[in-house]
C-alpha positions as CSV (number, residue, x, y, z in Angstrom):
1,M,38.6,121.0,45.0
2,A,37.8,122.9,41.7
3,V,34.4,124.6,41.9
4,Q,32.7,121.7,39.3
5,D,33.8,119.0,41.6
6,Q,32.6,120.7,44.3
7,Q,29.2,121.4,43.5
8,Q,28.8,117.2,42.2
9,W,30.1,116.4,45.4
10,L,27.4,118.2,47.4
11,L,25.1,117.0,44.3
12,N,26.0,113.6,45.3
13,R,26.2,114.0,48.9
14,Y,22.2,115.5,49.1
15,L,21.4,112.5,46.5
16,K,22.8,109.8,49.3
17,D,20.8,111.5,52.0
18,P,18.4,114.2,51.2
19,N,18.3,116.6,54.1
20,H,17.6,120.1,53.8
21,A,21.3,121.6,55.1
22,H,22.3,119.1,52.0
23,R,20.0,121.0,49.6
24,N,20.8,124.1,50.7
25,A,24.7,124.2,50.4
26,V,23.9,122.4,46.9
27,V,21.9,125.4,46.2
28,A,24.7,127.8,47.8
29,A,27.4,126.3,45.2
30,N,25.6,127.5,42.5
31,L,24.4,130.9,43.5
32,P,27.0,132.8,41.6
33,L,25.0,130.9,38.1
34,V,21.8,131.9,39.5
35,W,23.0,135.9,40.0
36,K,24.8,135.7,36.5
37,V,21.8,134.9,34.3
38,A,19.8,137.0,36.8
39,R,21.4,140.1,36.1
40,R,21.9,139.1,32.8
41,E,18.0,138.8,32.2
42,S,17.9,142.6,34.3
43,E,20.1,144.4,31.7
44,R,18.4,142.9,28.7
45,S,14.6,143.0,30.3
46,G,14.7,145.5,32.7
47,H,12.8,143.7,35.4
48,S,14.3,144.0,39.1
49,F,17.4,141.9,39.7
50,E,16.7,141.0,43.2
51,D,13.3,140.0,41.9
52,L,14.6,137.6,39.1
53,A,17.3,136.3,41.3
54,Q,14.8,135.3,44.0
55,E,12.6,133.1,41.5
56,G,16.1,131.6,40.1
57,V,17.1,130.6,43.8
58,R,13.5,129.2,44.0
59,G,13.9,127.6,40.2
60,L,17.0,126.1,41.5
61,I,15.5,124.6,45.0
62,K,12.6,122.8,42.6
63,A,15.6,121.6,40.4
64,V,17.6,120.2,43.5
65,E,14.7,118.2,44.8
66,R,13.7,117.0,41.2
67,F,17.3,116.1,40.8
68,D,17.2,112.3,39.1
69,P,20.7,111.2,37.9
70,S,19.3,108.5,35.8
71,L,18.7,110.9,33.2
72,G,22.6,111.3,32.3
73,L,21.4,115.6,32.8
74,S,23.5,117.7,34.6
75,L,22.1,120.2,37.5
76,I,22.2,122.9,35.9
77,H,20.9,121.6,32.3
78,I,17.5,120.8,33.8
79,S,17.5,124.5,35.6
80,E,16.2,126.7,33.0
81,P,15.7,130.8,34.0
82,T,11.9,131.6,34.1
83,R,11.2,135.0,32.2
84,P,8.3,136.8,34.2
85,P,5.5,137.6,32.1
């Protein structure tokens, strides 16, 4: 199964049965993207990679919990990085 198909399958499973185990599976499947963005922002801004990655994971968890498929957007489109002050 392709990575994007697996991520979509996990998200659909979470939407049908929203529990912490399913949410955590969706978050884990999307961690490489969080790390990629955190690494890029760390190099650009000089902020700590660990701090940026932690904030990215928090944002991803919020996005998964608030995801509404009726909006017609993908999970990644509603998960945007936030920059520390």
